MARKOL-302988 format. One record per atom (N, C-alpha, C): x, y negated, z; residue in three letters. Coordinates in steps of 0.05 Angstrom, whole numbers, padded with zeros to 5 digits, always signed. Layout:
<pts>
XYZALA;...
</pts>
This chain:
<pts>
-00056-00479-00107MET;-00077-00459-00105MET;-00072-00443-00079MET;-00094-00436-00065THR;-00092-00423-00040THR;-00110-00398-00039THR;-00099-00376-00027ALA;-00115-00353-00022ALA;-00126-00356+00007ALA;-00150-00367+00009ALA;-00161-00376+00034ALA;-00167-00353+00053ALA;-00170-00329+00043ALA;-00178-00307+00060ALA;-00154-00294+00074ALA;-00130-00303+00068GLN;-00105-00292+00079GLN;-00094-00309+00102GLN;-00076-00298+00116VAL;-00065-00312+00140VAL;-00035-00313+00137VAL;-00023-00335+00148CYS;+00006-00337+00148CYS;+00017-00320+00171CYS;+00036-00302+00165PRO;+00047-00285+00186PRO;+00063-00300+00208PRO;+00069-00325+00203LEU;+00083-00341+00223LEU;+00065-00356+00241LEU;+00039-00355+00236ASP;+00020-00371+00252ASP;+00020-00360+00281ASP;+00027-00376+00301PRO;+00030-00365+00328PRO;+00003-00356+00340PRO;-00019-00369+00335ALA;-00044-00360+00346ALA;-00052-00333+00334ALA;-00049-00330+00308TRP;-00056-00304+00296TRP;-00038-00282+00307TRP;-00012-00287+00310ARG;+00007-00267+00320ARG;-00001-00258+00348ARG;-00009-00277+00365ALA;-00017-00270+00392ALA;-00042-00253+00392ALA;-00061-00260+00375TYR;-00086-00245+00372TYR;-00081-00217+00362TYR;-00064-00214+00342TYR;-00059-00187+00331TYR;-00043-00170+00350TYR;-00024-00182+00364ALA;-00009-00166+00384ALA;-00027-00155+00406ALA;-00046-00172+00415GLU;-00065-00162+00435GLU;-00083-00140+00424GLU;-00091-00142+00399THR;-00106-00121+00386THR;-00091-00095+00386THR;-00065-00096+00379LEU;-00049-00072+00378LEU;-00044-00060+00406LEU;-00043-00077+00426ARG;-00040-00067+00454ARG;-00065-00051+00462ARG;-00088-00060+00453ARG;-00112-00045+00459ARG;-00113-00018+00445ARG;-00104-00018+00420TYR;-00102+00008+00406TYR;-00081+00026+00420TYR;-00059+00014+00428ALA;-00038+00030+00441ALA;-00047+00043+00467ALA;-00067+00031+00480ALA;-00077+00043+00505ALA;-00095+00067+00500ALA;-00102+00072+00475GLU;-00120+00094+00468GLU;-00103+00119+00461GLU;-00116+00142+00461ASP;-00103+00167+00455ASP;-00104+00172+00425ASP;-00086+00158+00410VAL;-00085+00160+00381VAL;-00057+00169+00373VAL;-00055+00183+00351ASP;-00030+00192+00341ASP;-00014+00171+00326ASP;-00029+00152+00314ALA;-00015+00132+00298ALA;-00034+00108+00295ALA;-00022+00084+00293VAL;-00036+00060+00286VAL;-00023+00050+00260VAL;-00039+00050+00239TRP;-00028+00044+00212TRP;-00030+00014+00206TRP;-00008+00003+00196ILE;-00007-00024+00186ILE;-00012-00023+00156ILE;-00033-00036+00147GLU;-00041-00034+00119GLU;-00019-00042+00099GLU;-00021-00031+00075ASP;+00000-00038+00055ASP;-00003-00067+00045ASP;-00024-00081+00054ASP;-00026-00110+00048ASP;-00008-00127+00065ASP;+00011-00115+00079ILE;+00031-00130+00093ILE;+00051-00139+00072ILE;+00043-00158+00057ARG;+00059-00170+00036ARG;+00048-00198+00031ARG;+00063-00214+00016LEU;+00055-00242+00012LEU;+00043-00248-00015LEU;+00041-00229-00032HIS;+00030-00234-00059HIS;+00008-00214-00066HIS;-00002-00217-00090ASN;-00022-00199-00100ASN;-00048-00202-00085ASN;-00056-00226-00079HIS;-00081-00232-00065HIS;-00096-00254-00081HIS;-00121-00248-00087ARG;-00137-00267-00102ARG;-00140-00293-00087ARG;-00142-00315-00102PRO;-00144-00318-00131PRO;-00117-00321-00145PRO;-00095-00315-00131LEU;-00069-00318-00143LEU;-00061-00294-00159LEU;-00049-00298-00182ASP;-00037-00276-00197ASP;-00012-00266-00183ASP;+00003-00285-00173TRP;+00027-00279-00157TRP;+00031-00302-00138TRP;+00039-00297-00115GLY;+00042-00319-00096GLY;+00057-00311-00071GLY;+00060-00329-00053GLY;+00073-00324-00028GLY;+00064-00346-00009GLY;+00076-00347+00014CYS;+00068-00368+00033CYS;+00088-00391+00032CYS;+00079-00414+00025PHE;+00096-00438+00023PHE;+00086-00460+00043PHE;+00075-00451+00065CYS;+00063-00469+00084CYS;+00085-00484+00099CYS;+00077-00503+00116GLU;+00096-00519+00132GLU;+00112-00501+00151GLU;+00099-00481+00162LEU;+00113-00463+00180LEU;+00136-00448+00166LEU;+00132-00439+00141HIS;+00153-00426+00126HIS;+00174-00445+00117HIS;+00167-00469+00109LEU;+00187-00489+00102LEU;+00205-00495+00126LEU;+00193-00498+00149ALA;+00209-00504+00173ALA;+00227-00481+00180ALA;+00217-00456+00177GLU;+00233-00433+00183GLU;+00256-00430+00164GLU;+00251-00436+00138PHE;+00272-00436+00118PHE;+00294-00456+00125PHE;+00287-00479+00134THR;+00306-00499+00142THR;+00322-00490+00167THR;+00309-00478+00186ARG;+00322-00468+00210ARG;+00342-00446+00204ARG;+00336-00429+00185ARG;+00354-00407+00178ARG;+00377-00415+00160ARG;+00372-00434+00142THR;+00392-00440+00122THR;+00404-00467+00124THR;+00392-00485+00140GLY;+00401-00513+00141GLY;+00393-00530+00118GLY;+00376-00519+00100ILE;+00368-00533+00076ILE;+00341-00546+00082ILE;+00340-00572+00081ALA;+00315-00587+00085ALA;+00304-00593+00057ALA;+00279-00584+00052THR;+00268-00588+00025THR;+00238-00592+00027THR;+00226-00601+00005THR;+00197-00604+00003THR;+00186-00580-00012THR;+00160-00576-00011LEU;+00147-00555-00026LEU;+00153-00557-00055LEU;+00151-00581-00066GLU;+00154-00586-00095GLU;+00183-00579-00103GLU;+00203-00588-00087GLU;+00231-00582-00093GLU;+00237-00552-00092GLU;+00225-00539-00073LEU;+00230-00511-00069LEU;+00219-00495-00092LEU;+00194-00500-00100VAL;+00181-00486-00122VAL;+00196-00491-00148VAL;+00204-00516-00152ALA;+00218-00522-00177ALA;+00245-00507-00178ALA;+00258-00504-00156ALA;+00284-00489-00155ALA;+00279-00459-00159ALA;+00259-00448-00146CYS;+00255-00419-00148CYS;+00244-00411-00175CYS;+00231-00428-00190THR;+00219-00421-00215THR;+00233-00433-00239THR;+00257-00445-00234ALA;+00272-00458-00256ALA;+00280-00436-00276ALA;+00277-00442-00302PRO;+00286-00422-00323PRO;+00316-00418-00323PRO;+00325-00396-00335GLY;+00353-00390-00336GLY;+00363-00375-00312GLY;+00388-00378-00306GLU;+00400-00364-00283GLU;+00386-00372-00257GLU;+00381-00353-00239PRO;+00367-00360-00215PRO;+00381-00381-00198PRO;+00366-00400-00188HIS;+00377-00420-00170HIS;+00386-00407-00144HIS;+00406-00418-00131ALA;+00416-00406-00106ALA;+00396-00405-00084ALA;+00375-00422-00085TRP;+00355-00422-00064TRP;+00336-00398-00066TRP;+00333-00387-00091ARG;+00313-00366-00094ARG;+00319-00342-00076ARG;+00344-00332-00077GLY;+00351-00309-00060GLY;+00348-00315-00031GLY;+00355-00339-00022ARG;+00353-00346+00006ARG;+00323-00349+00015ARG;+00307-00358-00003TRP;+00278-00360+00003TRP;+00266-00332+00005TRP;+00273-00314-00013LEU;+00263-00287-00012LEU;+00273-00273+00014LEU;+00298-00278+00021ASP;+00309-00267+00046ASP;+00293-00277+00070ASP;+00285-00302+00070CYS;+00269-00314+00092CYS;+00242-00300+00093CYS;+00229-00296+00071TRP;+00203-00282+00071TRP;+00206-00254+00082TRP;+00227-00239+00072ASP;+00230-00211+00080ASP;+00237-00209+00110ASP;+00255-00225+00119ALA;+00265-00223+00146ALA;+00242-00230+00166ALA;+00226-00250+00160THR;+00205-00257+00179THR;+00183-00236+00181THR;+00178-00222+00159GLN;+00158-00201+00160GLN;+00169-00176+00175GLN;+00195-00170+00171ARG;+00206-00148+00185ARG;+00208-00154+00215ARG;+00213-00178+00223GLU;+00214-00186+00251GLU;+00186-00182+00263GLU;+00165-00189+00248LEU;+00138-00185+00257LEU;+00133-00155+00262LEU;+00141-00139+00242LEU;+00137-00110+00245LEU;+00152-00098+00268LEU;+00176-00109+00274THR;+00192-00101+00296THR;+00177-00106+00323THR;+00164-00130+00324SER;+00149-00136+00349SER;+00126-00117+00353SER;+00114-00107+00331TRP;+00092-00088+00333TRP;+00103-00061+00342TRP;+00127-00054+00332ARG;+00139-00028+00341ARG;+00144-00029+00371ARG;+00152-00052+00382ASP;+00156-00054+00410ASP;+00131-00047+00426ASP;+00108-00052+00414ILE;+00082-00046+00427ILE;+00074-00017+00423ILE;+00078-00007+00398LEU;+00067+00020+00391LEU;+00088+00042+00393LEU;+00113+00035+00392GLY;+00134+00056+00392GLY;+00133+00073+00367GLY;+00136+00099+00370GLY;+00136+00117+00347GLY;+00110+00121+00334GLY;+00088+00110+00346ARG;+00062+00112+00334ARG;+00057+00091+00313ARG;+00076+00074+00308LEU;+00073+00053+00287LEU;+00075+00067+00260LEU;+00053+00064+00244GLY;+00053+00075+00217GLY;+00053+00052+00197GLY;+00069+00055+00176LEU;+00071+00034+00156LEU;+00061+00045+00129LEU;+00041+00031+00117MET;+00032+00038+00091MET;+00046+00021+00070MET;+00053+00032+00048SER;+00067+00017+00027SER;+00051+00019+00001SER;+00052-00003-00014SER;+00040-00004-00041SER;+00060+00006-00062SER;+00053+00001-00086ARG;+00071+00008-00108ARG;+00098-00007-00104ARG;+00119+00006-00113ILE;+00146-00004-00108ILE;+00149-00031-00122ILE;+00139-00034-00146ASP;+00143-00059-00161ASP;+00129-00082-00147ASP;+00107-00077-00133GLN;+00092-00099-00120GLN;+00108-00110-00096GLN;+00120-00092-00080HIS;+00136-00102-00058HIS;+00163-00113-00067HIS;+00174-00101-00088ALA;+00200-00111-00098ALA;+00198-00139-00109ALA;+00174-00147-00117ALA;+00170-00174-00128ALA;+00176-00196-00109ALA;+00176-00190-00083GLU;+00183-00210-00063GLU;+00209-00203-00049GLU;+00226-00186-00061GLY;+00252-00180-00051GLY;+00253-00162-00027GLY;+00236-00142-00024ARG;+00236-00125-00001ARG;+00262-00109+00002ARG;+00273-00109+00026ASP;+00295-00092+00033ASP;+00284-00066+00043ASP;+00281-00046+00025TRP;+00267-00022+00031TRP;+00280-00006+00054TRP;+00306-00004+00054SER;+00320+00011+00075SER;+00314-00001+00102SER;+00316-00028+00104ALA;+00311-00041+00130ALA;+00282-00038+00139ALA;+00263-00039+00121TRP;+00235-00036+00128TRP;+00229-00008+00138TRP;+00240+00012+00125LEU;+00234+00040+00132LEU;+00249+00050+00156LEU;+00267+00033+00168GLU;+00279+00040+00193GLU;+00260+00035+00217GLU;+00238+00020+00212LEU;+00221+00011+00234LEU;+00198+00030+00242LEU;+00183+00041+00223PRO;+00160+00057+00232PRO;+00167+00086+00240PRO;+00149+00099+00254GLY;+00152+00127+00259GLY;+00139+00144+00238GLY;+00120+00132+00223LEU;+00107+00146+00201LEU;+00105+00128+00177LEU;+00107+00139+00154HIS;+00105+00123+00129HIS;+00086+00135+00110HIS;+00067+00119+00099ARG;+00048+00128+00079ARG;+00054+00113+00053ARG;+00070+00126+00036PRO;+00077+00113+00010PRO;+00053+00114-00009PRO;+00052+00095-00027HIS;+00033+00098-00049HIS;+00041+00122-00066HIS;+00021+00138-00074PHE;+00028+00163-00087PHE;+00014+00166-00115PHE;-00012+00165-00116TRP;-00027+00170-00140TRP;-00049+00149-00143TRP;-00060+00148-00167ALA;-00082+00129-00171ALA;-00107+00135-00155ALA;-00124+00115-00150TYR;-00148+00119-00135TYR;-00169+00136-00149TYR;-00169+00135-00175SER;-00189+00149-00191SER;-00176+00169-00210SER;-00193+00185-00224ASP;-00182+00203-00243ASP;-00165+00189-00263ASP;-00143+00201-00271THR;-00125+00188-00289THR;-00112+00209-00308THR;-00097+00200-00327GLY;-00085+00218-00346GLY;-00060+00231-00335GLY;-00050+00251-00350GLY;-00027+00266-00342GLY;-00002+00250-00339GLY;+00000+00227-00352THR;+00024+00211-00349THR;+00028+00200-00321THR;+00007+00201-00305GLU;+00010+00191-00277GLU;+00026+00211-00260GLU;+00027+00236-00269LEU;+00041+00257-00253LEU;+00071+00250-00248LEU;+00087+00246-00269PRO;+00115+00240-00264PRO;+00118+00213-00249PRO;+00101+00194-00255TYR;+00103+00168-00241TYR;+00098+00171-00211TYR;+00078+00187-00204ALA;+00072+00191-00176ALA;+00095+00205-00162ALA;+00107+00225-00176SER;+00129+00239-00164SER;+00153+00221-00159SER;+00159+00204-00179ILE;+00181+00185-00176ILE;+00177+00165-00154ILE;+00152+00154-00153GLN;+00145+00135-00131GLN;+00150+00147-00104GLN;+00141+00171-00100PHE;+00144+00185-00075PHE;+00174+00189-00068PHE;+00189+00199-00088ASP;+00217+00206-00083ASP;+00234+00181-00079ASP;+00228+00160-00093MET;+00244+00135-00091MET;+00242+00124-00062MET;+00217+00124-00051GLN;+00214+00114-00024GLN;+00226+00133-00003GLN;+00222+00159-00007ARG;+00234+00178+00012ARG;+00264+00177+00012ARG;+00276+00170-00011SER;+00305+00171-00013SER;+00318+00149+00004SER;+00303+00129+00013VAL;+00315+00107+00029VAL;+00304+00106+00057VAL;+00288+00126+00065GLN;+00278+00126+00092GLN;+00292+00146+00109GLN;+00295+00141+00135PRO;+00309+00160+00153PRO;+00294+00186+00154PRO;+00309+00207+00160ASP;+00298+00234+00161ASP;+00277+00236+00184ASP;+00281+00220+00205ALA;+00263+00222+00228ALA;+00235+00211+00222ALA;+00232+00195+00201VAL;+00207+00183+00195VAL;+00189+00203+00181VAL;+00166+00208+00191ARG;+00147+00227+00178ARG;+00134+00214+00154ARG;+00131+00228+00133ILE;+00121+00217+00108ILE;+00094+00231+00101ILE;+00073+00215+00098LEU;+00047+00225+00092LEU;+00036+00210+00068LEU;+00039+00220+00043PRO;+00030+00205+00020PRO;+00000+00201+00020PRO;-00009+00181+00005GLU;-00037+00173+00004GLU;-00053+00190-00016GLU;-00074+00202-00007ILE;-00093+00216-00024ILE;-00119+00199-00022ILE;-00123+00182-00042GLU;-00143+00162-00041GLU;-00164+00166-00062GLU;-00189+00159-00056CYS;-00212+00164-00075CYS;-00229+00139-00078CYS;-00218+00115-00073TRP;-00234+00091-00075TRP;-00245+00087-00103TRP;-00270+00079-00107PRO;-00290+00069-00087PRO;-00308+00091-00076PRO;-00299+00115-00074TYR;-00312+00137-00058TYR;-00338+00147-00070TYR;-00344+00142-00095GLY;-00367+00154-00107GLY;-00362+00183-00114GLY;-00384+00198-00118GLN;-00381+00226-00125GLN;-00369+00230-00153GLN;-00369+00210-00169TRP;-00359+00212-00196TRP;-00333+00198-00201TRP;-00319+00191-00179ASN;-00295+00175-00181ASN;-00271+00192-00188ASN;-00269+00215-00175LYS;-00245+00232-00179LYS;-00254+00262-00177LYS;-00244+00278-00194SER;-00252+00306-00195SER;-00239+00321-00172SER;-00252+00343-00164PHE;-00241+00361-00144PHE;-00214+00372-00153PHE;-00212+00378-00179ARG;-00188+00390-00190ARG;-00164+00370-00187ARG;-00169+00345-00194GLN;-00146+00326-00193GLN;-00139+00320-00163GLN;-00159+00318-00146THR;-00154+00314-00118THR;-00137+00337-00107THR;-00144+00362-00114ALA;-00129+00385-00105ALA;-00101+00385-00116ALA;-00098+00376-00141ALA;-00072+00375-00153ALA;-00054+00355-00139ALA;-00065+00332-00131GLN;-00049+00313-00116GLN;-00040+00324-00089GLN;-00058+00336-00075MET;-00052+00347-00049MET;-00030+00369-00051MET;-00033+00386-00072SER;-00013+00407-00076SER;+00014+00396-00083SER;+00015+00376-00101LEU;+00040+00364-00109LEU;+00054+00351-00085LEU;+00038+00338-00068ALA;+00050+00325-00044ALA;+00065+00346-00027ALA;+00053+00369-00024HIS;+00066+00390-00008HIS;+00090+00401-00022HIS;+00089+00405-00048VAL;+00112+00415-00063VAL;+00135+00395-00061VAL;+00129+00369-00060LEU;+00150+00349-00058LEU;+00161+00347-00029LEU;+00150+00361-00010GLY;+00161+00362+00016GLY;+00150+00342+00036GLY;+00125+00336+00034CYS;+00113+00316+00053CYS;+00109+00329+00080CYS;+00106+00312+00101ASP;+00100+00322+00128ASP;+00070+00324+00134ASP;+00054+00314+00116GLY;+00025+00315+00120GLY;+00012+00298+00098GLY;-00014+00294+00099LEU;-00029+00279+00079LEU;-00045+00257+00093LEU;-00045+00234+00082ALA;-00062+00212+00091ALA;-00086+00211+00072ALA;-00107+00224+00080ILE;-00130+00229+00062ILE;-00152+00208+00067ILE;-00161+00196+00046SER;-00183+00177+00047SER;-00202+00183+00024SER;-00222+00200+00029LEU;-00239+00210+00008LEU;-00268+00199+00010LEU;-00276+00190+00033TYR;-00305+00185+00037TYR;-00310+00155+00041TYR;-00333+00147+00032ASP;-00343+00119+00034ASP;-00345+00111+00063ASP;-00334+00088+00070PHE;-00338+00077+00097PHE;-00347+00048+00096PHE;-00352+00037+00073LEU;-00362+00010+00071LEU;-00391+00008+00061LEU;-00400+00029+00047GLY;-00427+00029+00037GLY;-00427+00023+00007GLY;-00428+00044-00009ASN;-00429+00040-00038ASN;-00457+00033-00047ASN;-00459+00017-00068HIS;-00484+00010-00080HIS;-00496+00035-00095HIS;-00522+00039-00093PRO;-00533+00063-00107PRO;-00527+00064-00137PRO;-00524+00041-00149ASP;-00519+00041-00178ASP;-00491+00053-00185ASP;-00474+00056-00164ASP;-00448+00069-00169ASP;-00451+00098-00175ASP;-00473+00110-00168GLU;-00477+00139-00172GLU;-00496+00144-00196GLU;-00487+00158-00216PRO;-00504+00162-00240PRO;-00530+00175-00234PRO;-00532+00193-00214HIS;-00558+00207-00210HIS;-00579+00188-00197HIS;-00572+00163-00191THR;-00592+00145-00180THR;-00600+00124-00200THR;-00590+00125-00224ARG;-00594+00104-00243ARG;-00621+00105-00256ARG;-00640+00119-00248GLY;-00666+00118-00259GLY;-00686+00105-00240GLY;-00676+00097-00217THR;-00693+00086-00196THR;-00701+00057-00204THR;-00723+00047-00194PRO;-00732+00020-00201PRO;-00711-00001-00192PRO;-00709-00021-00208SER;-00690-00043-00202SER;-00704-00064-00185SER;-00687-00082-00175GLY;-00698-00104-00159GLY;-00700-00096-00130GLY;-00707-00116-00113GLY;-00710-00111-00085GLY;-00684-00115-00069GLY;-00685-00111-00044THR;-00662-00115-00027THR;-00644-00092-00028THR;-00620-00095-00016ARG;-00601-00073-00015ARG;-00613-00049+00001ARG;-00627-00056+00022GLY;-00639-00035+00038GLY;-00660-00019+00022GLY;-00676-00033+00006GLU;-00695-00020-00011GLU;-00681-00002-00032GLU;-00659-00012-00043HIS;-00644+00004-00062HIS;-00635+00030-00048HIS;-00625+00027-00024ARG;-00615+00051-00010ARG;-00638+00071-00004ARG;-00661+00060+00004ALA;-00683+00077+00010ALA;-00692+00093-00015ALA;-00693+00079-00038ARG;-00700+00093-00063ARG;-00679+00113-00070ARG;-00653+00105-00066SER;-00631+00124-00072SER;-00634+00149-00055SER;-00641+00146-00030THR;-00643+00169-00012THR;-00665+00187-00022THR;-00688+00175-00030ARG;-00710+00192-00040ARG;-00702+00206-00065ARG;-00687+00191-00083ALA;-00679+00204-00108ALA;-00660+00227-00103ALA;-00644+00225-00082CYS;-00624+00246-00076CYS;-00637+00270-00062CYS;-00662+00266-00052ASP;-00675+00288-00038ASP;-00686+00309-00057ASP;-00687+00303-00083GLY;-00698+00321-00102GLY;-00680+00345-00107GLY;-00689+00363-00124PRO;-00673+00387-00129PRO;-00647+00381-00143PRO;-00626+00395-00136ARG;-00600+00391-00149ARG;-00594+00417-00165ARG;-00579+00414-00186PRO;-00571+00438-00201PRO;-00552+00455-00184PRO;-00553+00482-00189ASP;-00535+00500-00175ASP;-00506+00494-00182ASP;-00488+00495-00162PRO;-00460+00490-00168PRO;-00449+00511-00187PRO;-00429+00505-00203PRO;-00418+00525-00222PRO;-00405+00547-00206PRO;-00406+00571-00218GLN;-00394+00594-00205GLN;-00364+00592-00207GLN;-00351+00600-00185LYS;-00321+00599-00185LYS;-00310+00622-00201LYS;-00290+00616-00216ARG;-00276+00637-00231ARG;-00258+00653-00212ARG;-00254+00679-00217PRO;-00236+00694-00200PRO;-00207+00683-00202PRO;-00194+00683-00180ARG;-00166+00673-00180ARG;-00147+00693-00193ARG;-00128+00681-00208ARG;-00107+00697-00219ARG;-00084+00700-00199ARG;-00070+00723-00201PRO;-00047+00726-00183PRO;-00027+00703-00187PRO;-00014+00694-00166HIS;+00006+00673-00168HIS;+00032+00685-00179HIS;+00040+00674-00201ARG;+00064+00686-00215ARG;+00089+00669-00211ARG;+00085+00645-00200GLY;+00108+00628-00197GLY;+00122+00632-00170GLY;+00141+00615-00165ARG;+00156+00616-00141ARG;+00139+00605-00118ARG;+00138+00618-00095PRO;+00122+00608-00073PRO;+00130+00580-00065PRO;+00111+00564-00056VAL;+00117+00537-00047VAL;+00135+00538-00023VAL;+00156+00522-00023ALA;+00176+00524-00001ALA;+00167+00511+00024ALA;+00148+00493+00022ARG;+00140+00479+00047ARG;+00110+00475+00048ARG;+00097+00484+00068ALA;+00069+00480+00073ALA;+00066+00459+00095ALA;+00041+00450+00098HIS;+00035+00429+00118HIS;+00045+00438+00146HIS;+00061+00422+00158GLY;+00070+00427+00185GLY;+00093+00447+00187GLY;+00102+00458+00165GLY;+00123+00478+00165GLY;+00151+00466+00167GLY;+00172+00482+00168PRO;+00199+00471+00170PRO;+00207+00458+00144PRO;+00226+00440+00146ARG;+00236+00426+00122ARG;+00253+00446+00106ARG;+00251+00443+00080THR;+00268+00459+00063THR;+00294+00443+00058THR;+00316+00457+00055ASP;+00342+00444+00050ASP;+00344+00432+00022ASP;+00328+00444+00004GLU;+00328+00434-00023GLU;+00301+00425-00031GLU;+00296+00398-00031PRO;+00269+00389-00039PRO;+00263+00397-00067PRO;+00237+00402-00071ALA;+00229+00411-00098ALA;+00233+00390-00119ALA;+00233+00365-00111ALA;+00238+00343-00130ALA;+00257+00324-00117ALA;+00278+00316-00132SER;+00296+00296-00121SER;+00301+00275-00142SER;+00312+00253-00133CYS;+00316+00230-00151CYS;+00345+00222-00148CYS;+00358+00216-00170SER;+00385+00207-00170SER;+00388+00180-00157SER;+00412+00173-00149ALA;+00416+00147-00136ALA;+00408+00124-00154ALA;+00411+00129-00181GLN;+00404+00107-00199GLN;+00374+00101-00199GLN;+00357+00120-00189CYS;+00328+00116-00188CYS;+00319+00101-00164CYS;+00336+00095-00145ARG;+00327+00083-00120ARG;+00317+00055-00126ARG;+00298+00046-00109PRO;+00285+00020-00114PRO;+00304-00003-00108PRO;+00318-00013-00129ARG;+00338-00033-00125ARG;+00331-00059-00140ARG;+00306-00063-00149LEU;+00299-00087-00163LEU;+00305-00111-00145LEU;+00321-00130-00155ASP;+00329-00153-00139ASP;+00323-00178-00155ASP;+00303-00193-00146LEU;+00295-00217-00161LEU;+00315-00239-00158LEU;+00335-00236-00140ARG;+00355-00257-00138ARG;+00371-00259-00163ARG;+00373-00238-00178ARG;+00390-00238-00202ARG;+00375-00235-00228ARG;+00349-00238-00227VAL;+00332-00236-00251VAL;+00327-00264-00262VAL;+00336-00270-00286PRO;+00331-00296-00297PRO;+00301-00302-00299PRO;+00294-00327-00295CYS;+00266-00335-00297CYS;+00262-00347-00325CYS;+00243-00337-00340THR;+00239-00346-00367THR;+00217-00367-00370THR;+00200-00369-00349SER;+00178-00388-00350SER;+00171-00395-00321SER;+00157-00417-00318HIS;+00148-00425-00292HIS;+00122-00440-00294HIS;+00109-00442-00271GLY;+00083-00455-00271GLY;+00072-00456-00243GLY;+00048-00464-00240PRO;+00037-00469-00213PRO;+00028-00443-00199PRO;+00030-00420-00212SER;+00019-00396-00200SER;+00034-00388-00174SER;+00059-00397-00171LEU;+00074-00391-00147LEU;+00064-00407-00123LEU;+00052-00429-00128VAL;+00045-00447-00106VAL;+00020-00437-00092VAL;+00024-00424-00070GLY;+00001-00413-00055GLY;+00007-00413-00026GLY;-00013-00406-00011ASP;-00010-00407+00018ASP;-00022-00381+00028ASP;-00009-00359+00022THR;-00022-00333+00026THR;-00004-00312+00036THR;-00014-00296+00053SER;-00003-00270+00061SER;-00025-00255+00075SER;-00020-00230+00082THR;-00041-00215+00095THR;-00031-00194+00113THR;-00043-00190+00135HIS;-00039-00168+00153HIS;-00066-00161+00165HIS;-00075-00137+00162ARG;-00100-00130+00175ARG;-00096-00121+00203ARG;
</pts>
């Protein structure tokens, strides 16, 4: 099975194209050029889980380890039940090292303006990411922080732990800007209250800024918005949008009146945006909480064709 929309990070033509793209960005007056959190080899449709098993990766594996193998032999070894095969850890090391080398080449172009976005810890750990080595490379880091949409209160401690686990293994010089995301950007996707709570918590946890993505930039379908759902169906997307615009031009209810603020009774926040670092972060994580999931030592209880893919992605 192949994720045809993805690219192999070892492909020389693509690497040359992307490096030239970054050089053009580097020539502009920008504070940061962000590398999307899709800089990983799995979690791309139609695969449930996958990586790149192309000829380029097989050849690189042989060059690094001296092990000459076929795709079938490699997949069988990596997915064998019971104690992990010796090849599994070396294959994961090959994946991780080649991606970090690619990121290093981009840092040579962008310098401290290289920004790295990260997904959930478990998603990257699934392919054996060496977090400390990765976070030595960027000048800015945008960790995954909270869900894209409104969620329950149980997300609060999880978001705090995700943030702190990644911060615990990154150098102090790397600026950290957690993600405040509202995909798919509809007016009914996330409440103002929860958005404000996320932004406030990020500051309490000692971030250096916020990576905010609140507004639609791809074009949402009118049906995503409840107040347009009475408009006639059918027609082209443009006609839908025209009807949606007319529907939105009508009268809107008055916004609710703000309640008077109560005096702040708690301890003042130790760190505001752009302020000095506090010596005692508001939230800390013990060493046992650090992201140490290592698939080299995790027994495999089942195997199947889902690993066989030809996929990775870098935007």
